[in-house]
N, C-alpha and C positions, 0 to 999 in steps of 0.2 A: 885824582882815584883812591877813593878811600877804602877802608876794610872792613867786615866785620866778624867778627868774631863768635864760632859757636860754641858752646860749651856744653857736653853730655854728662851723664852721671855713671861712672864706668863702675862696671862691678869690681872694683880694689876694695877690697875690705877694710886696708887700713886706711882710707880716706873718707869711711864713715863709720857711725856711729853704731856699733853691730851688736853693743851690749843689751838683752832686752827687746830687739827693735826687730819687727815685721820688714822686711822689704820685698817688694814682687816687682822682677825686671820684668817688665811687661814686652808683648813681640814688636809694638811699635818704637822699641826705644825709651819709651817714658818708664819712670822707675815709682811707686806708690811707697811711704813711709811710714810706719807709724811708732810712734814707741811713749806711749802715757806717763811711763815711771821716769824719764830722760829728765835730768837737772835743767829747768831753766836756764840761758844764757850758753848752753853748751852747745856745739857745731851737730849738726846734722848731716852735713857732708861739707868737701875744700874741696880747692884745688892749687897745687900749688905747685913747681918745678923742685924738684927731691935731687938728691943727688943719687946716682947711679952705682948702685951695690947690692950686695945680697939679699939685702931686704925689700928695695925700693927700687922705682924707676922713674925717672922723669916723664909728667905728663907728654904725651906726643903734640909736639908744636903750641905749647901753653905759649901766649903771646909775651913778647917785652916788651913792656912801657918805660916811656919816653919819659927821662924827669923832667920835670917841670910843667907836665902836658896836663891836660882835665880830660877826664873818661867818662864815659856813662855806660851803665849797666841797664837791663830788664830782663828780669824773673819770668819767665813762662810755664806760671803753675797753678795749680789749685789747691788752696790749705784752709784747712778747718780748725779752728776757730777763724776768722777774718782778721787779718794782722798779728800771727801767730807768729809768722815767720819773719827774722830780719836777717839783714847780710852785714856781713863786718869785715874789712879790707885791714889787711896787718901789715906794715910796710917791715921788711928783714934788711937787715947790712948782712955784709959777706958772711959774717957766721950764723947766718940763718936766725939773729937773733933778733926778737922784736923792737923796733925803734920807735912807733909811733903805730897806731889804728883811727879807722873810719869806721862809725857805727850807723847806718841807716836803719831804722824800724819801717821797713817797706819794701816791696819786691822792683825799685826802679831807683836808680840815685845818680850822683855824680862823683866824684873825688878825683883829686890832684895827687900825681904820683912826686912823693918828696924829692928834693934834689940830693941828696943823702942815702937813698933809698937804693938799695941794688937789686933788690927782688921782692915780691908780695904774693900773700895768700888771701882766696874768696874762701868766702866760711860762709855758709845756711844753718844760722842760729835758730836752736830751738826755745820759742817764747810762748811757752805753756802750750805748743802746737800739739792737735790731736791725730791729724792726717795730711799730709803733701803729697799729691801726685804732681810731681817736678818732668817737663817736658825739655827743658832748655835754658841757659843762660845766656843772654845777648851781650858783647861788650865791643866796644870802639871808641873812637874820639869821640867826645861831645857833640862836635860838628858835627859830626856823620851820623851819630845817632838818631837829632833830634828831628832829623828831616825826614824819619824813617818808620815805615809802617809794618811790621811781620808778620808774616801767615803762613804756619806749617800746614799747608794745603792735603798734601799725604804726609803723615808725621815719618820722620827720619831718609824722604825721600825726595819729595818735592816742595819745596821753601821759595815762597813769593817772598818777596823784597819791593815795598813801593817807596818811591822816593818823590816826597813833592815839590824837590827845587830841580828836577829832572826833565827836560823836554819830553812829550808822550811819544812813548814805543814799546816796544817789546821783544825780550830776548833772554834766550833759554840759555842755561851755562851749564855743561855737563864736566861731573866730575867724579873723581872718585870719592865717595862717602870715608870722615876717619875718625876714630871715635880714640880719645873721649874730644877733641878738640879739631874742629873745622876753622882754617882760614878761609872769610869767599870776598871775592875781589870783586868789587862794585863797580857796575859800568855804567854807561852816561845816558840811559835813559830811564822813564819813570819807575815802568815796571819788568825786575828782574827774576825769573825764576830757577832757581837752582837744581837742577835734577843730579842728586847723590847718589851714585849707584855704589853700593854695598861689592867688595871687592871681588867675592865670590862669584857676582851676576857679572863681571864684566864680560865674560867671553860666553855666555848662555843667551843665545839669542833669541832663543823662543822666551825665554822669562824676561828677556830687556823689550821686549813687544808687548808682553802684557803689561807689564809698567808702564809703558810709553802710551799704551791705550787709555788708562788709567789716569795719568796726566793730561792728556788731552781733552779728556772728558771733564775736567776740573777747569779748563782753560776757556770751556764754551765757544768757541772759534768759528766763526763762520767760514775764515776760508785760513790759511798758514802761509799766504805770500808773503805777506808784512812782516813778519818772524825774524827776529835776528839771532844769531846762532856764535856760541863759545863753549870753545872746549879749554877748562882750567891747565890740563894734564894730558901728555902724551899717551897714558896708557889708556883715557876715557877716549879717544880719538876712534877705534872702532864702535863704543857705542853711541855718540853722538850720530853717526849714518847710521846706523838702524832708527832711532829718534825723529830723525827727518825724512826716513821714507815713510814711516809711518803716520808721522803729519801728513805730509804730501797727500796720501793715497787715503787715509780719514773722509769719511761723509759725515 
């Protein structure tokens, strides 16, 4: 069983280039960034485990990578002009000093975690960029990522992961949505739908029912009898019961 990590752009000023920047945080969780005066080659935004002190806090569940393993990433974003955002991975020692880096001038690629690295930093670099509309960065082991197609059916809420190597089937997985990092446990069927409920809505049954109806309509189901269901965390158990009831009663 593999895992897919979803990295979001959190509204933490220290992780973004803010001087002269226009940063718009959208209701759907995506972010629009623009800074025509930013020097090419400097980071637009980054993700990194940071020491817990008075100035910074670590990214929640930032994935620990296995040394010697190869990983793949995919950035879901619209950029202007084309090819104006690159991805840089810096590999760090125990003192947070860079020992090497891997540069990819496109929005998807692979890298291998060095044997002597203790940590790493993922950066979106400005290469004469005018604007980027960022949705998410997907990260996982290369053998997992290469077989997946990912589609955010309802942004920040309902994520469809299609695995070309798995047998036909549909599974809905309910969990609490976490920002900026989500670790999704992949299942054993071809089509998996991650229903990520914001913490404040876990106990709001009426709102959950509205969201469940929207999700049901996205699936275009003739019936829900063949659906598999899974809950990733105990806190989402009341939510999965509400969703199951809505799907069973939908016409």
